[in-house]
matplotlib code that plots the C-alpha trace (Angstrom):
import matplotlib.pyplot as plt

x = [-0.2, 1.5, -0.1, 0.4, -2.4, -2.2, -1.8, 1.5, 5.0, 6.4, 4.6, 4.3, 8.1, 8.5, 6.0, 8.1, 11.0, 9.8, 9.0, 4.9, 4.2, 3.6, 3.1, 0.2, -1.7, -4.8, -5.2, -5.5, -4.0, -5.9, -3.3, -0.3, 0.5, 2.8, 0.3, 0.9, 3.8, 1.6, 1.9, -1.3, -3.0, -6.4, -7.2, -9.2, -10.2, -7.7, -7.6, -4.3, -1.9, 1.7, 4.6, 7.9, 11.2, 14.5, 14.2, 12.2, 10.9, 9.7, 7.2, 3.9, 0.4, -3.4, -5.1, -9.2, -10.2, -13.6, -11.5, -12.8, -9.4, -10.0, -8.2, -4.6, -2.1, 1.4, 3.4, 6.0, 7.8, 8.5, 10.8, 12.7, 13.5, 15.1, 17.3, 15.2, 16.5, 13.5, 9.7, 7.0, 3.7, 2.7, -1.1, -3.3, -7.2, -8.7, -7.4, -4.7, -3.5, -0.6, 0.3, 3.8, 4.1, 8.2, 10.0, 10.1, 13.8, 14.6]
y = [-0.1, 3.6, 6.7, 8.7, 11.7, 10.1, 7.2, 8.7, 7.3, 10.8, 10.9, 7.0, 7.1, 10.2, 8.7, 5.2, 7.3, 9.6, 6.2, 6.6, 3.0, -0.2, -3.6, -5.9, -9.3, -7.6, -5.0, -1.6, 1.3, 4.2, 6.4, 6.2, 9.1, 10.2, 12.2, 13.3, 10.6, 7.7, 5.6, 5.9, 3.4, 3.3, 0.3, -2.1, -4.5, -7.0, -9.2, -8.3, -5.0, -5.9, -3.4, -4.6, -3.5, -4.5, -4.8, -8.1, -6.5, -3.4, -5.0, -4.8, -5.6, -5.3, -8.6, -9.5, -12.7, -11.3, -9.0, -5.6, -3.5, -0.2, 1.5, 1.4, 3.4, 2.3, 4.6, 6.0, 7.3, 3.8, 3.3, 6.6, 6.3, 3.0, 4.1, 1.7, 2.4, 2.2, -0.1, -1.1, -2.0, -5.6, -6.1, -9.5, -10.3, -13.0, -14.6, -14.3, -11.7, -9.1, -5.7, -4.4, -0.5, 0.8, 1.2, 4.5, 5.1, 8.0]
z = [-0.6, -0.6, -0.1, -3.1, -4.2, -7.8, -9.4, -11.5, -11.8, -10.4, -7.3, -6.9, -7.2, -4.1, -2.4, -2.0, -1.0, 1.4, 3.2, 2.7, 2.3, 3.9, 3.7, 4.0, 3.2, 4.3, 6.8, 6.1, 8.1, 8.1, 10.8, 12.1, 14.2, 17.1, 20.0, 23.3, 23.5, 22.6, 19.2, 17.8, 14.7, 13.3, 11.1, 9.7, 11.8, 13.2, 15.9, 17.1, 17.0, 18.0, 18.9, 18.1, 19.1, 19.8, 23.1, 23.8, 27.4, 25.6, 22.9, 23.5, 21.8, 21.6, 21.1, 21.1, 19.5, 18.2, 15.6, 17.4, 17.5, 14.8, 17.5, 19.5, 21.7, 23.1, 25.3, 23.1, 26.8, 28.0, 24.3, 24.9, 28.7, 27.5, 24.3, 21.9, 18.7, 17.1, 17.0, 14.3, 14.6, 13.2, 12.4, 12.1, 10.8, 11.7, 8.1, 9.6, 6.9, 8.3, 7.7, 8.9, 9.7, 8.6, 11.3, 13.1, 13.9, 17.0]

ax = plt.figure().add_subplot(projection="3d")
ax.plot(x, y, z, "-o")
ax.set_aspect("equal")
plt.show()
């Protein structure tokens, strides 16, 4: 999936270089942003969202086997306090389809 305001080679290439894309085999990421030291994501209904980091103890998740998750927030401050280098989010839908955000480097 790529965020591009028009379907042209130039715009798509610019969006790709700027990192305005994500990989998916099902779930849709509608919004992905940082607000008030929270990592926020809005998406199509999924059953799990995982915050992945290099440090296993800093990773986190939100799960609902009924696939009702459309918004999640994770504590960014905790990652900064522990000098984490980056994070990314992984989403899983009921069919096992997955979506991955690009890594966010501090």
